[in-house]
C-alpha positions, 0 to 999 in steps of 0.5 A: 659616751661612757657613763661616769660612775663613782668609785667601787667599795672593795672589802678586804675579806679575811685579813689572814687570807690572800685578800690583802695581797691580791688587793695590793696587786690589783691596785698596782695593776689598775691605778692608772686605768681610770677605774677607782676603788677604795678598800673598806678594811684595815690599813695596817694589814695592807701596809704589812703586805710585802711590796705594798705601794703607797696607801692613803687613809680617807674619811669618805669614799668620795675622796678615792678617785682623786688619790687613786692614781697615786695611792691605794685609798683605805676607809680604815676600820681597824682590826682589834688585833693584828692579823697573822697570815694563814691563821684565821681568827674569830676575833676578826669576824665582827670587823670582817662582817662590819666591812661588808655592811659598810660597803653595802651601805655605801652602795645603797646610798649611791656613794659607791658604784658597787661592792666588790668583796675579797674572799671570806672564810665561813668557819671563823664567822660562824664562831662569831654568830654569822648565820648566812651560808656566804656573802651572797645570802648576807648581801641579800639580807642587807639589801632586802628592804631597799627599793628594787624594780623587777625580779629580786634575788639574790641569784649567783652568777659565775662568768668566765670568758664567754660563759655565764652560768647561774645557780638555782641551788648554791651551797647544798649537799648533793643529796639535798638538791632534788628536794630543794628544786621546785618549779617556782625556784627555777622560774625565779632564778630564770627571771632574775637571770634574764633581767640581769642580762638585759640590765647589767650586760645590755643583752636586749633579748637574752637566751637561757639554756636550762640544765637538767639534773640527771644524766642524759637529762633524765631520759624522759623519766627513765633516769630520774623524774626531776626533769619531767616533774620540775624542770620542763614545767619551769621552762614552759613557765619561763616561756609564758613569762616572756623569757627565751628559755630552752631545755632541759639539756644534759649537763655534759653537752651544755658547755662546749664552745658550739653550745655556748654560742646558742645561749647567753647564760646557762641556768644550772641546778646545783653548785658543781654543775655550774662551777666545774665548767667555769673553772675549767674554762678560766680557772684564774679569771672567773668572777662571781656576780650577785644578781637581783640586788639593788646594788652591783656586787662582784667577787673573785671566784676563789677562796681565802687561800690560807695555805699560801697567804703571806708567801707573795704568790697569790694571783690577783687575776680574778679580783682584777676581773671582778673589779672590771666587771663591777665597773662595767655593770655600774656603767651599763646601769648608769648609761 
């Protein structure tokens, strides 16, 4: 029997981007699916989306399930001024941050089954004093004091079809990646990943494939020492902690379909090492999942799309996949 869970809290993201459009399109695709969500955002921005269906202001997320089949439920936290498609503004930043905080509180209280976040742009938020590299780190801060059993993140996972990848470093310039890597950092990311594969994806005995840093995984130190000095000791430490980890593998041989059958997640050392194979495999349907939090959180694997905002051409595939995966993870945890 499938576990019953409450509605998801979906933040609107940057209202000048494609968020409002893909939110409307996601509701159109899912409103009869049995999955329910409420938007935490600005009602009038959604109402202005061409082709938007019926909207319903709600005062509590508990109302979302009852109205979802007939109207898109909105917890209306209005903007100080109307958003203009394609023109991000720092004046909207405090409200965007507030939407994320509200959705997180709803998930921490158990009123929402999880949080799904539409894309944000960092530059306007930085102008308003936002001090985090992105959603992942902000959610880690917002949930840092909440009870959580096991290894704590946040760790970023990307999923696409049968591929799951997690990252040890995220938004680091390539020139600084090696300095950011350590045995402890790799082990912590591996522990969080293995825990999430068991708890969120119902994989009883997860297998991790650990990527190297250098070409050919360093050729035993001939093309860089990171594998010898950092990655190999980290793999050994994961084994000692009871995690089925192997590697380091050269990144250029880690992602063909034959290799993907040998592991449940690939632990990658830096951003593009993980994201290029995900986007090559399923550019439109990838999902970002934050692991190691006391709440469920997913997001589409793309940005704000200011260049196409307001034109009616944004694809909702990744947001739909993110909503479905958040619902699936919430049900797995509840079950």
